Phi, psi and omega in degrees: 000147172292146178255340181223125177253160183317312183300338189268350189287132179236156175304135179083357183292143164271123192240125162228112185201178180257137175228157169276133178275111187262331175219150178208136176203150173267130178231175180237130182281173180302334179271007172084013178270126177295147174222166186251121179251133185220158165241117180256148180204167170212197183291341182266357179145187179237155177217141178278153186211153181226144170235114184273325185256139176057039182302314186294320177300307185297328184298332182284344188277348181201174180224169178306143180076007165271166181256131180233142165268133187234153169241123194202174174228133181277133180225170174253129177228120187047047179064017177237146174298142176210139173269129171261120186266136180254335179200153178200155177214148181286137188264127178299145186300322183298345183265004187257134171258101195302326179302344179288335191245347176242123179300150186224142170314143177276355179274157176278115187303313182295316182302310180301319177297318178302318177298315185292324174298321183291313181297329185286346176293344180290335180295123185265340182294132182297323183285318180291320178298319175296322184291316176297320181295324180302318181292310182298329179274357182270102181306318179290321172301302182303322180299315176286324177302323184290329187252348192284147172284166181268348179194173177263341177207357187260315184206150172054044185271078177195162176294133188088000183292321176296322177294315184295320172298313174304317179293319184295316179295322176301320180290327184286325181294322179295326175286316185292326180294340176280343184266326182248124183285153168086005176279142175285093182298316178304314177293315186294316180289321172302318182289326179291323183285324182264000194297331182243022182296340175300339184290341175300338178244348179282321183251154176259141183205040178273331179214329176214160179274125180199179177266145170277173176297320176299319180303308182293320180277331187247308188096153185292330183292317178287325176295314186291326178295316178298320179295321183289317172306316184290324175285328182293332174297343185261358177257124191295130170059032176305121184300133179301316177300320177297316175302315179297317175298322182290312183292330172301314176312311182290317177305329192249001192290347175279345166098303186229159183297326181288350177258014170093020177268118179298329183227155174261154185298127180235014170228162183293320181297331184288316179292328175292310180304320182298311183290326176289318180292323182292314178300314182297318184291315184291313181300313176298322180298313175303312184296318186294320181293310178303318180298323181298330184244023180303334187269357180276150191284335185293151173284350180244150172286169165291178180291130177267111189292323182281326176274351178059044177193164172267155185237136183272119182281337198256032180297342175240053185271194186308318185300309186293321181293321181293319179298320179287330173282354175084023177264350179235000000 
């Protein structure tokens, strides 16, 4: 078990603990001397690290995605914590407790999966119902679907994140179909449950979150459509038009070409799915980033590179709380 996590590190602390190597490179200092630049991490976050002495020697001892036990001291560089490593060694796999290194949903995974299956029972179409059952009864699919993250960096970036996001999308769809008349609930709900299934193969999540070769070359949308086509072939007399509409939901759920969507939404159900998916991912992304910086004194987060903005944390601050409590 790890004894010190990234979130526990403070300036001037002497640190001896195991970390996952997320990034590794050899760089050259201003005086021409090589040094080792690392990003180390665990389930609580990441920290940059440097090896100034014997950098080339230490570099031969491990690779990216290895676990290393380090002896170091924490210091501040440009207002960010950094570990200066004095010694390190590769840590044997059998000594590693993986849950220490990958963040995991706070929700109960089996309970969430049961809720998603229960929601899917709303689908009345025999063809779509059989299609969903084929996925839910596929043991390898469900094993990966339960543990995969929903993304590498934007939202639900933790074990169980894909399931949590898919369940949230399903619940939102159930609310939306009550508000707007004329929506094809069976089609929309099936598309919502399956829209991101390609991520079980797009992403790797055995020790760190990254893209697989298949993910980089094809992407989860293309992978997901292929998975659906494979299952559709097992459903007797699956209507061609229904297959086309379902695949359109998957192909268009990113909304715009510049966001990686092969097609733009051209049905009402497709535009609904796009906005529900976009809303859930962005709200979760905001909340996760705010939670990560909840202990900082500023009312603002640091700059979020993917959202390209700072995020105001205090929208439910003292003034609003006091007004609600009747003090203002």
